[in-house]
C-alpha positions as a Markdown table, in Angstrom:
| # | Residue | x | y | z |
|---|---|---|---|---|
| 1 | Pro | -25.1 | -9.8 | 14.0 |
| 2 | Phe | -21.7 | -11.3 | 13.4 |
| 3 | Leu | -20.4 | -7.7 | 13.1 |
| 4 | Met | -20.9 | -7.4 | 16.9 |
| 5 | Ile | -18.9 | -10.5 | 17.9 |
| 6 | Thr | -15.7 | -9.5 | 19.7 |
| 7 | Ala | -12.8 | -10.6 | 17.5 |
| 8 | Asp | -9.7 | -10.1 | 19.7 |
| 9 | Ala | -8.9 | -11.8 | 23.0 |
| 10 | Arg | -7.5 | -8.7 | 24.7 |
| 11 | Ala | -10.9 | -6.9 | 24.5 |
| 12 | Ala | -12.7 | -10.1 | 25.2 |
| 13 | Gly | -10.8 | -10.5 | 28.5 |
| 14 | Met | -11.9 | -7.1 | 29.8 |
| 15 | Gly | -15.6 | -7.5 | 29.5 |
| 16 | Glu | -15.6 | -7.0 | 25.7 |
| 17 | Leu | -14.7 | -3.3 | 25.6 |
| 18 | Gly | -12.1 | -1.3 | 23.7 |
| 19 | Val | -13.2 | 2.1 | 22.7 |
| 20 | Ala | -11.0 | 3.9 | 25.2 |
| 21 | Thr | -8.2 | 1.4 | 25.9 |
| 22 | Ser | -4.6 | 1.8 | 24.7 |
| 23 | Ala | -4.0 | 1.5 | 21.0 |
| 24 | Asp | -3.3 | -2.0 | 19.6 |
| 25 | Ile | -3.7 | -3.7 | 16.2 |
| 26 | Tyr | -7.3 | -4.6 | 16.9 |
| 27 | Ser | -8.4 | -0.9 | 17.3 |
| 28 | Gln | -9.9 | -1.3 | 13.9 |
| 29 | Tyr | -13.1 | -2.8 | 15.3 |
| 30 | Trp | -13.3 | -0.6 | 18.5 |
| 31 | Asn | -12.0 | 2.8 | 17.6 |
| 32 | Pro | -9.7 | 3.3 | 14.7 |
| 33 | Ala | -8.8 | 6.8 | 15.9 |
| 34 | Lys | -6.6 | 5.0 | 18.5 |
| 35 | Tyr | -4.1 | 4.1 | 15.7 |
| 36 | Ala | -2.8 | 7.7 | 15.7 |
| 37 | Phe | -1.4 | 7.0 | 19.3 |
| 38 | Ala | 0.1 | 3.6 | 18.6 |
| 39 | Leu | 3.6 | 3.1 | 19.9 |
| 40 | Asn | 4.8 | 0.9 | 17.0 |
| 41 | Glu | 5.0 | 1.8 | 13.3 |
| 42 | Lys | 3.3 | -1.3 | 11.8 |
| 43 | Ser | 1.7 | -4.5 | 12.9 |
| 44 | Ile | -0.2 | -7.6 | 11.8 |
| 45 | Gly | -3.0 | -9.1 | 13.8 |
| 46 | Leu | -4.5 | -12.6 | 13.6 |
| 47 | Ser | -7.4 | -14.0 | 15.7 |
| 48 | Tyr | -9.6 | -17.0 | 16.0 |
| 49 | Thr | -12.8 | -17.4 | 17.9 |
| 50 | Pro | -14.7 | -20.7 | 18.1 |
| 51 | Tyr | -18.5 | -20.2 | 18.1 |
| 52 | Leu | -21.0 | -22.6 | 19.7 |
| 53 | Ser | -18.1 | -24.8 | 20.4 |
| 54 | Lys | -20.0 | -27.0 | 22.8 |
| 55 | Leu | -22.4 | -28.0 | 20.0 |
| 56 | Val | -20.4 | -28.0 | 16.7 |
| 57 | Asp | -16.8 | -27.7 | 15.7 |
| 58 | Asp | -17.0 | -25.9 | 12.4 |
| 59 | Ile | -18.5 | -22.5 | 13.3 |
| 60 | Phe | -15.9 | -19.8 | 13.9 |
| 61 | Leu | -14.9 | -16.2 | 13.5 |
| 62 | Gly | -11.4 | -15.4 | 12.1 |
| 63 | Asn | -9.8 | -12.1 | 11.1 |
| 64 | Ile | -6.5 | -10.7 | 9.9 |
| 65 | Leu | -5.5 | -7.0 | 10.2 |
| 66 | Phe | -2.6 | -4.8 | 9.0 |
| 67 | Phe | -1.8 | -1.4 | 10.5 |
| 68 | Lys | 0.9 | 1.2 | 9.4 |
| 69 | Lys | 1.7 | 4.7 | 10.5 |
| 70 | Ile | 2.1 | 7.2 | 7.7 |
| 71 | Asp | 3.9 | 9.8 | 9.9 |
| 72 | Asp | 3.7 | 11.0 | 13.5 |
| 73 | Arg | 0.1 | 12.3 | 13.0 |
| 74 | Ser | -1.6 | 9.9 | 10.7 |
| 75 | Ser | -2.0 | 6.1 | 10.1 |
| 76 | Trp | -4.1 | 3.7 | 8.1 |
| 77 | Ala | -5.3 | 0.1 | 8.6 |
| 78 | Thr | -7.1 | -2.6 | 6.8 |
| 79 | Gly | -8.7 | -5.9 | 7.9 |
| 80 | Leu | -10.6 | -8.9 | 6.7 |
| 81 | Lys | -13.2 | -10.6 | 9.1 |
| 82 | Tyr | -14.7 | -14.0 | 8.1 |
| 83 | Phe | -17.5 | -15.8 | 9.8 |
| 84 | Ser | -18.2 | -19.4 | 8.9 |
| 85 | Leu | -21.5 | -21.0 | 9.9 |
| 86 | Gly | -20.3 | -24.5 | 9.2 |
| 87 | Glu | -22.0 | -27.2 | 7.1 |
| 88 | Ile | -25.8 | -27.2 | 6.9 |
| 89 | Gln | -27.8 | -30.1 | 5.4 |
| 90 | Phe | -30.7 | -29.0 | 3.2 |
| 91 | Asn | -33.7 | -31.3 | 2.9 |
| 92 | Glu | -37.1 | -31.0 | 1.2 |
| 93 | Phe | -40.3 | -32.8 | 1.9 |
| 94 | Ile | -41.7 | -34.1 | -1.4 |
| 95 | Ala | -44.6 | -36.5 | -1.9 |
| 96 | Gly | -44.4 | -37.8 | 1.6 |
| 97 | Ser | -40.6 | -38.4 | 1.6 |
| 98 | Ile | -37.5 | -36.4 | 2.5 |
| 99 | Val | -35.3 | -35.5 | -0.5 |
| 100 | Asp | -31.7 | -34.6 | 0.0 |
| 101 | Gln | -31.0 | -31.1 | -1.4 |
| 102 | Gly | -27.2 | -31.2 | -0.6 |
| 103 | Ile | -24.9 | -29.5 | 1.9 |
| 104 | Gln | -24.5 | -25.7 | 2.0 |
| 105 | Arg | -21.7 | -23.7 | 3.8 |
| 106 | Pro | -23.1 | -20.3 | 4.7 |
| 107 | Ser | -20.6 | -17.6 | 5.5 |
| 108 | Glu | -20.2 | -13.8 | 6.0 |
| 109 | Leu | -17.3 | -11.5 | 5.7 |
| 110 | Thr | -16.2 | -7.8 | 5.9 |
| 111 | Leu | -13.4 | -5.9 | 4.3 |
| 112 | Asp | -12.3 | -2.7 | 6.2 |
| 113 | Leu | -10.1 | 0.3 | 5.5 |
| 114 | Ser | -9.6 | 3.1 | 8.0 |
| 115 | Tyr | -7.6 | 6.4 | 8.2 |
| 116 | Ala | -6.7 | 8.1 | 11.5 |
| 117 | Leu | -5.4 | 11.6 | 12.0 |
| 118 | Lys | -4.1 | 13.5 | 15.1 |
| 119 | Leu | -5.8 | 16.9 | 15.3 |
| 120 | Ser | -3.7 | 17.8 | 18.4 |
| 121 | Asn | -1.2 | 16.2 | 20.7 |
| 122 | Glu | -4.1 | 14.7 | 22.7 |
| 123 | Phe | -7.0 | 14.3 | 20.3 |
| 124 | Ser | -7.5 | 12.2 | 17.1 |
| 125 | Met | -10.4 | 11.3 | 14.8 |
| 126 | Ser | -10.9 | 8.5 | 12.2 |
| 127 | Val | -13.1 | 7.4 | 9.4 |
| 128 | Ala | -13.4 | 3.8 | 8.3 |
| 129 | Gly | -15.2 | 2.1 | 5.3 |
| 130 | Arg | -16.5 | -1.4 | 5.4 |
| 131 | Phe | -17.8 | -3.8 | 2.7 |
| 132 | Ile | -20.2 | -6.3 | 4.2 |
| 133 | Tyr | -21.1 | -9.5 | 2.4 |
| 134 | Ser | -23.6 | -12.0 | 3.9 |
| 135 | Asp | -24.3 | -15.4 | 2.2 |
| 136 | Leu | -26.6 | -17.2 | 4.6 |
| 137 | Lys | -27.8 | -19.9 | 2.2 |
| 138 | Val | -31.4 | -19.4 | 3.4 |
| 139 | Ala | -32.7 | -21.2 | 0.4 |
| 140 | Val | -31.4 | -23.8 | -2.1 |
| 141 | Asp | -31.8 | -21.2 | -4.8 |
| 142 | Ala | -28.6 | -19.1 | -4.8 |
| 143 | Asp | -30.5 | -16.0 | -6.0 |
| 144 | Thr | -32.3 | -15.6 | -2.6 |
| 145 | Ser | -29.4 | -16.3 | -0.2 |
| 146 | Ser | -26.8 | -13.5 | -0.3 |
| 147 | Ala | -26.8 | -9.7 | 0.3 |
| 148 | Ser | -24.2 | -7.0 | 0.6 |
| 149 | Ser | -23.9 | -3.5 | 1.9 |
| 150 | Leu | -21.4 | -0.7 | 2.9 |
| 151 | Gly | -20.8 | 0.6 | 6.3 |
| 152 | Ile | -19.0 | 3.7 | 7.7 |
| 153 | Asp | -17.4 | 4.2 | 11.1 |
| 154 | Ile | -16.8 | 7.6 | 12.6 |
| 155 | Ser | -14.7 | 7.8 | 15.8 |
| 156 | Ala | -12.7 | 10.1 | 18.0 |
| 157 | Phe | -10.1 | 9.5 | 20.7 |
| 158 | Tyr | -8.6 | 11.5 | 23.5 |
| 159 | Gln | -5.4 | 10.7 | 25.4 |
| 160 | Ser | -4.2 | 13.1 | 28.0 |
| 161 | Glu | -0.7 | 14.1 | 28.8 |
| 162 | Ile | 0.8 | 12.2 | 31.8 |
| 163 | Phe | 0.0 | 13.8 | 35.1 |
| 164 | Lys | 0.6 | 12.9 | 38.8 |
| 165 | Leu | -2.0 | 11.0 | 40.6 |
| 166 | Arg | -0.8 | 11.2 | 44.2 |
| 167 | Ser | 2.8 | 9.9 | 43.8 |
| 168 | Asn | 2.3 | 7.9 | 40.5 |
| 169 | Pro | 2.2 | 9.0 | 36.9 |
| 170 | Ala | -1.2 | 8.5 | 35.2 |
| 171 | Leu | -3.1 | 9.3 | 32.1 |
| 172 | Ile | -6.8 | 9.4 | 31.0 |
| 173 | Arg | -8.3 | 8.1 | 27.8 |
| 174 | Ser | -11.8 | 8.6 | 26.3 |
| 175 | Gly | -13.3 | 7.5 | 23.1 |
| 176 | Ile | -16.5 | 7.3 | 21.0 |
| 177 | Asn | -17.3 | 5.4 | 17.9 |
| 178 | Ile | -20.4 | 5.1 | 15.7 |
| 179 | Ser | -19.9 | 2.0 | 13.6 |
| 180 | Asn | -21.7 | 0.3 | 10.7 |
| 181 | Ile | -23.6 | 3.4 | 9.4 |
| 182 | Gly | -24.9 | 2.1 | 6.1 |
| 183 | Pro | -27.9 | 0.9 | 3.9 |
| 184 | Arg | -29.9 | -2.1 | 4.9 |
| 185 | Leu | -29.3 | -5.6 | 3.4 |
| 186 | Asn | -31.7 | -7.1 | 0.8 |
| 187 | Tyr | -31.6 | -10.9 | 0.8 |
| 188 | Glu | -34.6 | -11.4 | -1.4 |
| 189 | Ser | -36.4 | -9.3 | -4.0 |
| 190 | Gly | -39.6 | -7.9 | -2.7 |
| 191 | Ala | -38.9 | -8.8 | 0.9 |
| 192 | Gln | -38.3 | -6.2 | 3.7 |
| 193 | Lys | -34.6 | -5.2 | 4.0 |
| 194 | Ser | -32.6 | -6.0 | 7.1 |
| 195 | Phe | -30.8 | -3.4 | 9.2 |
| 196 | Ile | -27.1 | -3.7 | 9.7 |
| 197 | Pro | -26.1 | -3.2 | 13.4 |
| 198 | Thr | -25.3 | 0.5 | 13.6 |
| 199 | Asn | -23.8 | 0.9 | 17.0 |
| 200 | Leu | -22.7 | 3.7 | 19.3 |
| 201 | Arg | -19.9 | 3.1 | 21.8 |
| 202 | Phe | -18.5 | 5.6 | 24.3 |
| 203 | Gly | -16.2 | 5.1 | 27.3 |
| 204 | Ser | -13.2 | 6.2 | 29.4 |
| 205 | Gly | -10.2 | 4.7 | 31.1 |
| 206 | Leu | -7.5 | 5.5 | 33.6 |
| 207 | Asp | -3.9 | 4.1 | 33.4 |
| 208 | Ile | -1.7 | 4.4 | 36.5 |
| 209 | Phe | 2.0 | 3.6 | 36.2 |
| 210 | Tyr | 4.1 | 1.9 | 38.9 |
| 211 | Asp | 7.7 | 1.8 | 37.7 |
| 212 | Asp | 7.5 | -0.6 | 34.7 |
| 213 | Asn | 4.0 | -1.8 | 35.5 |
| 214 | Val | 0.7 | -0.3 | 34.4 |
| 215 | Leu | -2.8 | -0.7 | 36.0 |
| 216 | Gly | -5.8 | 0.2 | 33.9 |
| 217 | Phe | -9.4 | 0.8 | 34.7 |
| 218 | Tyr | -12.0 | 1.1 | 31.9 |
| 219 | Ile | -15.7 | 1.6 | 31.5 |
| 220 | Glu | -17.8 | 1.5 | 28.3 |
| 221 | Phe | -21.4 | 1.9 | 27.3 |
| 222 | Ser | -23.0 | 0.8 | 24.0 |
| 223 | Lys | -26.3 | 1.2 | 22.3 |
| 224 | Leu | -27.7 | -0.2 | 19.0 |
| 225 | Leu | -28.9 | 2.6 | 16.7 |
| 226 | Val | -31.6 | 0.6 | 14.9 |
| 227 | Pro | -35.4 | 0.9 | 15.3 |
| 228 | Thr | -37.1 | -1.1 | 18.1 |
| 229 | Pro | -39.2 | -4.0 | 16.5 |
| 230 | Thr | -42.9 | -3.6 | 16.9 |
| 231 | Ala | -45.4 | -6.4 | 17.6 |
| 232 | Val | -47.5 | -7.8 | 14.7 |
| 233 | Tyr | -51.0 | -9.3 | 15.5 |
| 234 | Asp | -53.5 | -11.3 | 13.4 |
| 235 | Ser | -57.2 | -10.4 | 13.0 |
| 236 | Glu | -58.0 | -12.2 | 16.2 |
| 237 | Gly | -55.4 | -10.3 | 18.3 |
| 238 | Asp | -52.9 | -13.1 | 18.5 |
| 239 | Leu | -49.3 | -12.3 | 18.4 |
| 240 | Leu | -47.6 | -13.4 | 15.2 |
| 241 | Gly | -44.1 | -12.0 | 15.8 |
| 242 | Tyr | -42.1 | -8.8 | 15.6 |
| 243 | Lys | -41.1 | -6.6 | 12.7 |
| 244 | Gln | -38.8 | -3.6 | 12.3 |
| 245 | Pro | -40.3 | -0.4 | 10.7 |
| 246 | Asp | -39.7 | -0.1 | 7.0 |
| 247 | Ile | -37.6 | 3.1 | 7.0 |
| 248 | Asp | -34.2 | 4.0 | 5.7 |
| 249 | Phe | -31.1 | 3.6 | 7.9 |
| 250 | Ile | -30.6 | 7.4 | 8.6 |
| 251 | Asn | -34.2 | 7.7 | 10.0 |
| 252 | Gly | -33.5 | 4.5 | 11.8 |
| 253 | Ile | -30.6 | 5.9 | 13.7 |
| 254 | Phe | -32.5 | 8.9 | 15.0 |
| 255 | Thr | -35.7 | 6.9 | 15.6 |
| 256 | Ser | -33.7 | 4.5 | 17.8 |
| 257 | Phe | -33.5 | 7.1 | 20.5 |
| 258 | Thr | -37.2 | 7.7 | 21.0 |
| 259 | Asp | -39.1 | 4.6 | 19.8 |
| 260 | Ala | -39.1 | 2.3 | 22.8 |
| 261 | Pro | -42.7 | 1.5 | 23.8 |
| 262 | Gly | -41.9 | 2.0 | 27.5 |
| 263 | Gly | -40.5 | 5.5 | 27.0 |
| 264 | Leu | -37.3 | 6.8 | 28.5 |
| 265 | Ser | -36.8 | 4.0 | 31.0 |
| 266 | Glu | -36.9 | 1.4 | 28.2 |
| 267 | Glu | -34.6 | 3.5 | 26.1 |
| 268 | Leu | -32.1 | 3.5 | 28.9 |
| 269 | Ser | -32.4 | -0.3 | 29.4 |
| 270 | Glu | -31.2 | -0.7 | 25.8 |
| 271 | Ile | -27.7 | 0.6 | 26.8 |
| 272 | Thr | -25.3 | -2.1 | 27.7 |
| 273 | Ala | -22.4 | -1.5 | 30.2 |
| 274 | Ala | -19.0 | -3.1 | 30.6 |
| 275 | Ile | -16.2 | -2.6 | 33.0 |
| 276 | Gly | -12.6 | -3.9 | 32.6 |
| 277 | Leu | -9.3 | -4.1 | 34.5 |
| 278 | Glu | -5.8 | -4.8 | 33.0 |
| 279 | Tyr | -2.5 | -5.1 | 34.8 |
| 280 | Cys | 0.7 | -5.1 | 32.7 |
| 281 | Phe | 3.8 | -6.4 | 34.4 |
| 282 | Gln | 7.0 | -5.0 | 32.8 |
| 283 | Asp | 5.4 | -5.0 | 29.3 |
| 284 | Ser | 5.8 | -8.8 | 29.3 |
| 285 | Leu | 2.7 | -10.2 | 31.1 |
| 286 | Ser | -0.8 | -8.9 | 31.2 |
| 287 | Ile | -3.7 | -10.0 | 33.5 |
| 288 | Arg | -7.2 | -9.0 | 32.6 |
| 289 | Thr | -10.8 | -9.3 | 33.8 |
| 290 | Gly | -14.1 | -7.6 | 33.2 |
| 291 | Phe | -17.9 | -7.8 | 33.4 |
| 292 | Phe | -20.6 | -7.1 | 30.8 |
| 293 | Asn | -24.2 | -6.3 | 31.6 |
| 294 | Glu | -27.3 | -6.1 | 29.5 |
| 295 | Ser | -31.0 | -5.6 | 30.6 |
| 296 | Gln | -32.9 | -8.8 | 31.1 |
| 297 | Asn | -35.6 | -7.5 | 28.7 |
| 298 | Lys | -33.1 | -6.6 | 26.0 |
| 299 | Gly | -31.2 | -9.8 | 25.6 |
| 300 | Ser | -30.0 | -10.6 | 29.2 |
| 301 | Arg | -26.4 | -11.0 | 28.3 |
| 302 | Arg | -24.4 | -10.9 | 31.6 |
| 303 | Tyr | -21.0 | -12.5 | 31.9 |
| 304 | Leu | -17.6 | -12.3 | 33.6 |
| 305 | Thr | -14.5 | -12.5 | 31.5 |
| 306 | Met | -10.8 | -13.3 | 32.2 |
| 307 | Gly | -7.8 | -13.1 | 30.0 |
| 308 | Ala | -4.0 | -13.0 | 29.8 |
| 309 | Gly | -1.4 | -11.6 | 27.4 |
| 310 | Phe | 2.2 | -12.6 | 26.8 |
| 311 | Asn | 4.6 | -10.2 | 25.1 |
| 312 | Leu | 7.5 | -12.1 | 23.5 |
| 313 | Asn | 9.5 | -9.2 | 22.0 |
| 314 | Phe | 8.0 | -8.9 | 18.5 |
| 315 | Phe | 5.0 | -11.2 | 19.3 |
| 316 | Glu | 2.1 | -10.8 | 21.6 |
| 317 | Ile | -0.3 | -13.6 | 22.3 |
| 318 | Asp | -3.6 | -13.0 | 24.1 |
| 319 | Leu | -6.1 | -15.5 | 25.5 |
| 320 | Ser | -9.6 | -15.0 | 27.0 |
| 321 | Tyr | -12.3 | -17.0 | 28.7 |
| 322 | Leu | -16.0 | -16.2 | 29.4 |
| 323 | Phe | -18.2 | -17.3 | 32.3 |
| 324 | Ser | -22.0 | -16.6 | 31.8 |
| 325 | Thr | -23.8 | -15.2 | 34.9 |
| 326 | Ser | -27.2 | -15.2 | 33.1 |
| 327 | Arg | -29.9 | -17.8 | 32.7 |
| 328 | Val | -29.5 | -17.2 | 29.0 |
| 329 | Arg | -26.7 | -19.4 | 27.7 |
| 330 | Asn | -23.9 | -17.5 | 25.8 |
| 331 | Pro | -22.7 | -19.0 | 22.5 |
| 332 | Leu | -19.1 | -18.1 | 23.7 |
| 333 | Glu | -19.5 | -19.6 | 27.2 |
| 334 | Asn | -16.5 | -21.8 | 28.3 |
| 335 | Thr | -14.7 | -21.0 | 25.1 |
| 336 | Ile | -11.0 | -19.9 | 24.8 |
| 337 | Arg | -10.4 | -17.1 | 22.3 |
| 338 | Phe | -7.0 | -16.6 | 20.8 |
| 339 | Ser | -5.4 | -13.6 | 19.1 |
| 340 | Leu | -1.9 | -12.8 | 17.9 |
| 341 | Ser | -0.1 | -9.5 | 17.3 |
| 342 | Ile | 3.1 | -9.3 | 15.3 |
| 343 | Asn | 5.2 | -6.1 | 15.6 |
| 344 | Leu | 6.9 | -5.5 | 12.2 |
| 345 | Asp | 9.2 | -2.7 | 13.5 |
| 346 | Gln | 12.9 | -3.2 | 13.5 |
| 347 | Arg | 13.0 | -2.7 | 17.2 |
| 348 | Pro | 10.8 | -4.0 | 20.1 |
| 349 | Lys | 7.8 | -1.9 | 21.1 |
């Protein structure tokens, strides 16, 4: 699940969306096809996200990214994302007493590489590959604690030419991304494999220009392309838990559109929605807000976000904050997220 945590503060400040916003260094995790429309030639991005910060201080998500244009039509990018689950004390109950089994430090990481190409002046596509490594330390024995897989992202991006909206210039963006298409993880020999979070995102946005200022409106929808878990009962009819079908990931993608027990209405409830707003003042200050909504029966994540960005010539600093509006507590609630972009061009963006 750490693959679905928003890594950058700009997207986090707009309701956690980014498939159809303007290109930035963090496009790698939202829609790598946006890199083909980037204004600068190369950049580095660094971000830090505390997780469950109200309970512990050693769980966090960090990542580093590098992007470079090859020419006017193509670009490539690479990134490393690291998720630390902090220190966990392992104990075992032996002969009526607790035996110390030591401290473990579970972690997960991904290594990404993407390539984006403009197919026309207004349309681009991208493919990305991702190595996924998950070392959860679920047991003291190291042989049953880690797993790895590969994921592929396929994305497309459209950015219109500038047109007149009443008396102001404007442009429209649209994007789609299917991410983490890949084999299931196998943590233990003989056990059922775990699906990685294959996910579909699609959305659109409108930017309106006022002299040196820009006002952007964005909307995005998302759906997990993994099978719906089914209930498991014992011989007396009591519920034991839920289990996902033991099928391969390709069948899982297609099954995910039709396997909800409640039919079409439940399938539609599995789609999350986010809206975002960004106002950029003279390319030096950005103010952002957004809202994310998920069905009460499918996770009940609902929250309001706010954020700000400061462009200091070759540096851009972004901050975001999340307010939960659901009865379900959010692990990122009341947490400040931080990200940094460094423009490596010889001239300011």
